[in-house]
N, C-alpha and C positions, 0 to 999 in steps of 0.2 A: 234497162229500167223502164217499166210501164208508166205512162202519165197518170193512170188511175190506181195503179198498184194492186188491182184485184187479183192478179195471178199470184203475186207473192202472198196476199192475204189467204188464199186457198191453201198455201203450204203451212201456215202457222200452227194449225191443230197438230199436224204431223210432227213439226219441230218440237212442239211442247211435250207431246207424248213421248218422243224418243229421248229428249233431254231430261225428263223426269222419270224415266224408266227405273224399275227397282235395281237394276244393275249399276246405275250411275252412282258416283260417290256423293256422300252428304256434302262435302266441301273439299275443294283442293286449295288449302289455305296458303296465301302468299302475303308477305308483309307489304304495306301500302306502296312503297317506292318500287319494290320488285314487281308487284302487280301492274303498276303504272307503266313500267318498261315493257312487260310482256304484251300489254294491250295498247301500246303506243300508237300503232297504226289504226287499230280498231276504234280507239276513242277519238281520233281525229274526225271532224265533221266537215272539214273544208272541201273535201273531194267527194264527188258522187260515185256510187257503185252501181253496177248492174245487179239484177236480182240474184244471180248466182253468187257473186262475191259478197252481197248483202247478207245472204243466208249463212255464209261461212263466218262473217263477222258476228252475227247474232248467236251462232252456235258457240263461238269463242267466248262471248260474254257470258252465256249460260253455263259454259264449262266451269267457270270460276265463281259462279253464283251459288249461294246456299240453297240447297233443295229442302225447302220447308215442309214438303210433303212427306218426308222421311219419318218413320217411327222414332228414329234417333235424334230428331230435332225437338229438344225440350228446353230451348234456350230463352224463350219468352212466354208470355201469356197468350200466345196464339200458335197455330201450327198449320197443318194442311187445310186446304179449302174443301168444302162440300161440293162435289161435282155439279150438283143442281145449282148451287150458288154461283159457281164459275160460269155455268151456262148463262145465268141471269146477268152476270157482270158483262159478258161479251155482248149480249143483246143490248144491254143498257148503253154501253159504249158505242155500239154500231149505230144506235138511233140518236145519240148525241143530244139528248133532251135535257133542258134545265127545268128544275122543279120549282118555279115560282108562281106561274100563272096557269089557270085551267086551260086557257086557250092554246098554249104550246104543249101542255102535258095533260090532256084530258083524262085518259085512262090511268096514267101513272099518278095523277093526283087522287083519284078514287082509290087506287091501290094503297098509297101512303096513308090515307085517312082510315081505310079498312084495317090495314095492318096495325096501326097505332091503336085503334079501337080494341082490337083483339088483345094486344099486349097490355093495355090498361086494365082490361078485365082479368087478365091472368094475375096482375099485380093487386087485384082487389079494388080497383078504382072504377067506379060505375060511370061517372060522367066527367072525366078529366080532359086533358089536352096534351099535346106533344108535338115534337118536331124531330126529324132526323138530322144529326149533326155530324161534323167530321170526326169526332172522337170524344173521349172522356174529359180531356182537358178543356175543350170548348164547351162541353156540357156543364162543367164547373163554372165557367164564365156565365153561362145562361142562368145557373141556379142563383149566383150572387146577384146578378142584375135583376132577376125576378124578386128575390128576397128584399132588395132595396126598394124596388118599385112598389111592392106591397106595403112595406113599412112606411115609406115616405113617398107618396105618389108625386110630390113636387120635384123630386130629385132629377127627373128626366128634363124638367124645364129650367131649374135653377142651379143644378149641380149639387155637390156635396158640401160646398163652403159654409152654408148657414145651417147645416144639420148637426145634430149631436154626434159626438165621437163614436164611431161604430166599431165593434170587434167581431171577429169570426172565430168559432171554436171547433177544434178538430182533434183527432187522436194523434199520438206520436208515430203511429204506424200507418197513417193515411198517405194517400198519394201526393207527391210533390206539386201536383198541378194547383193545389189550393194556394200555395205560396205564390206561384206565378200569377194566378187569378187576382190575388190580393194586390200584387204589384201593379199589374196591367190596369186594374180598375180604380187605383188610387187609394186603396185602404192602407197600404203599407204592410209589409210582412211582420213588423213588430206588433201589429194589431191582430195577428193570428195567434190565439191562445191555445197551447198544446196540452192535451190531457194525457196523463199516463195510462199505459195499458197493462193488463195482467200478463202472466206467463204464456197465455194462449194468444195474445195479441189483441184482446178485446178492450175497448175503452171503458175506463172506471166510471160507472154512473154516479158514484159518490163524489168523485173529483169533479165531474162535469157540473153537478148541481152546485157544488161549493164555488167553482169558477164563475158560474152565472150570477150567483149571489154577490160575489166580490166585485165583479164588474158593474153590476147595478149600483152597489153601494158607492162606487167611485164615480158614479154619474155617467158611465158609458152605456151604450146600447148594444147588447148582444144581438147581432143581425141574423146569424145563421149558425146552426150546429151541423157540422158535416160528419155524419155517421158513415161507417164502411161496411159493405157486405162483400167480403173477399179481398183482404189486404194483399198487396203485391207479393209479399214474401211468404208469410205464414198461411195466407188464405183465410184470415180471421174474419168472423162476422160479429159486429157489435150486438149487444142486447138491444134490438130495435124496439121492443115493447117498452123497455125502461127508458130509453132515450126519448121515444115519443111522448111518454108520460111527463117527462121533465120539460120537454119543449112546449107541450100544451100548457103546462102549469105556468111557465114564464112568458108565453106568447111569442116564442122564437121559431123562426122558419127552420124546419128540419129537412136537410137534404140527405139522401142516401146515395153514396157512391157505390153502385152495385155493378160497375163496369165488368168485373170478373165474376163475381158470385151470383149476379142476377140470372144467369142461365139455369140455376137450380129451380127457378119458378117453373120450368118445363116439366119437372118430375113431380108426380103426386107423392112419391115417397120422401123426397128431399126438400120440398118447398117449405116445409115447416121451419127449416133453418132460417127462413127469411120472415118469420112471424113478426108482425108489427110494421112491415114495410108499407102496408096500405095506409098507414097513418102519417106517412111522410108527406111534406109539402111538395117535394120534387124527388125525382129518381133519375139516375143515369145508368144505362145498360149498354154494354158493347157486344152485340152479337157476333162481331168479327173476332172475338177472343175465343172463349171456350167453345162456342158453338160452330166456329169454322165458316162463317160467312165471309166471302172475300173482302179484304180490306178496301175500303173502309165502310163500316156499317155500325152506327151508334144511334141510340135514341135518348132523347131527353123528355121526361114525362112530368106532368104537373097534376095535382089533385084538383085544382080549381081552374075552370075555364076563364078566359078573358085576360088573365095576368100576362101570358106570354105576348099576346098582341099589344097590349097596352104598354109593356115595358120596351118593346123592340120596334114598334110601328114607326115608320117615317113618312108613310103616305105619298110616295113618289107619283106625281101625276102622269108621268110618261109610262108608268108600268102598271100601277094600281088604280086606274081610272074608275071612279064610281058610277059612271054612266055607260058601262059596257052593256052588251046585248044579252048577257047571260048572268046568272046569280054569282056576284063577285065575292060572296063569302067563301067560295071554293078557290079563291086566289090566296094560297097559304104562305106565299113568300114574304109577306110583310111581317110575319111572326118571327122570321129568322134574321140573324145577324148578317147572313150572306145575301148576296143578290143571286148570282149563278149558283146553283146547287144540284149536285148529281142526284139521280133517281135511285139512291141506295135502298130504298124500300123494295124495289123490284127484285133485287137479289134475295132478300129475306122472304119475300112473297113466293118466289120460285121454290125455295127449300120447303117452305110450310105446305105449298100445294102438293109437292112431291111426297112429303114424309107425313104430314098431318101431325096433330097433337100427340097421337099414339107413338108414331115413329120417333119424334123428338124426346118423348118421355123415355123411350127405350135407350136412346143414345146417352141421355143424361145419367140414367141409372148405371149403364155400362161404364161410363167414365169414372163414376164414383166407385164402382166395384173394383176397377182396375187400380185406382189410387189406394183403396183399402188393402188390396193384395200386396201392393208395393210396401205399404207401411208394415204389414205383418211380416213380409220377407225380410225387410231391413231390420226389424226388431229381433229377429231370430238368426241373424247372420253375423258371424264374428267379424270384428274390426269395423262394423258399421255401428253408428250410434244416432238415434233419433233426436232431433231438437225437441219435438213434442209428439206424443201419441194422439193428441186430440185433433182429429181431422174435421174441418168445417167445410172447406172446398177441396178440390182434388189437387191439393199441394202437399208434397212430401218433402220434408226438410231433414237433412242428416249430415253428419260428418263421416268421412272415411279416415280411419286411424291405421296407418301402415303398421305392420308387424314390429318394425324396429322401434316403434313408440310405446309398445306394450310394456307393462311392468315397470313404468317410470312414474315418479311423483308427478301428479297432474297439478303443477304449480304455474305461475305466470309464464315461465320460460316454456313449458310444455305447451301451453295454449298458444303462445306466439309462434311456436314451430307449426302447430296444427293450422294456424292462420295462413301460413305460407304454403302449406301442403295442398290445400284445396284449390288455389288458382293454378298450382303446378300440374295437378291432375287434370284440370280443365284444359290447360295448354296441350297436354299430351293427347288427350281425347280428340281435340280439334286437329292437331297436326296429323294424327293417324286416321282422321275421318271416321272415327268410331262413334262419336256422339257429340252433340252440343248441349251442354247442361249449364244452367245459370248457377251462380254462387253469390253470396252476399253475407256481410256482417249484419248484425242487428242488435242495437244497444250494447249490452256487455258481451254478447255472444260473438265469438270469433268466426271468420269465414266458414260458411257451411253451403252444401249443395241444396238447390231447390228444384225438384222435379214437379213440373205442373202439367197435368194431363188435359187433353182436349178431345172433342168429338172425333176429329179427323187428323190423320188417318185412324181408322178404328184399330186400337191396339189389342193384342192378345198378351196373355201372361208371359209367353216366351219372349216378347219384345222387352218387357220390363226386366226379365232375368238377364237378357243379353246386355242391357244398359248397365245394370249393376255389376255384371261380370267384367265389363270393360273398365268400369271405375276401379274395381279391385285390381285388375291387371296393372292399370297405370299406376295406381297407388303403391303397389308392391315393388314397382320399379324405381321408386323415389328413395334417395338416400340423403343424409344431411349435407354432403358436399354440393348437391345440385341445387339446394335451396338458396 
């Protein structure tokens, strides 16, 4: 073992390349206790190793890790990383810089500001503000804090005790982080009012307005409406123009959770799906999802400058001194809930510099075309059944119905059996290392598969066909006794 570890560091790129080679398995699944026993010596950190033994231990760990760079990893709303973004991540980690003051991160501060400015303009916001955050759940906290600060500036000083009762409005298909944010910030989850969605997963504008009217009549203050651009399961995009008009009518903060679907803004062809997002008070977008920026890389945007700083500033005198020798307006850390903050903007900057607006436009169009190909293929393939043909984001949701289920009455018992079939297919796909595909129930719909497509790795139609074929093979191997 070297004291500085540089020799081992030189080996890391080679190790990563070899352990993510196209010949390696997607996953060698072991149940937790079994895996714990296999890796018992590797997991122990009480004994030091020389570099040779350390490399063996690392390779053992990677052997049983999921290879998210594979085309067959469709398990979450992220996938492989953009190689340029990975290079940016390694550089960022190597320089170990914290993004709170200009003096410790001069160029990285300018990069963050420039990237945010470019993103704001893409979303149609000419003079807004923003911050990079750890993820969409934290951005939801930012949105609620900003909304409360804007509606009741005194909340920062006196708390919520003397303020009117506040409610938050969201759709039934929105991300669960809004419930956690309501709990963490003291609103209470019972004060999150849930709006019904249509068959495509979009929030009902009529029910939204009725709910706002009812809450106002009861003397409560609707603090924020949370619209979604790309729901987790169906990939639904709410009618943002309509939601914006309603929020403006009643003077309510409009947040758009575009963590998944926000990447469509990169495409000239598909950005119209986000029409009205420029009218939002705040927006969250996760480039680490569809776009493939290495985890983590998320942005929180606001249409109005000053709100973010006013809501979050604590003016720590040991860090944000106002008598520094440079322009302290470039010390962006006081806008953040964090103190230490990674230079996540640099990863995104690397990708944008390498690919440009045109390259990212092409990748967005390609991923939507692949999703459309998948939908059309599923629609015309026997034993597959689409949940919806209406594609908004690159989400494709469907059931696989094994042949033994054909020609039977589709009653409650039939659907309950289908509900068990989907996770069983998932199990077989995983154990065989053929694919990792997410599944979910949704309201009255029983368990179905969700294929979510991302920029990286760049998929071809053959990859889609291979995944569907694997699902069919596993599905046809299922019989009633194994359920």
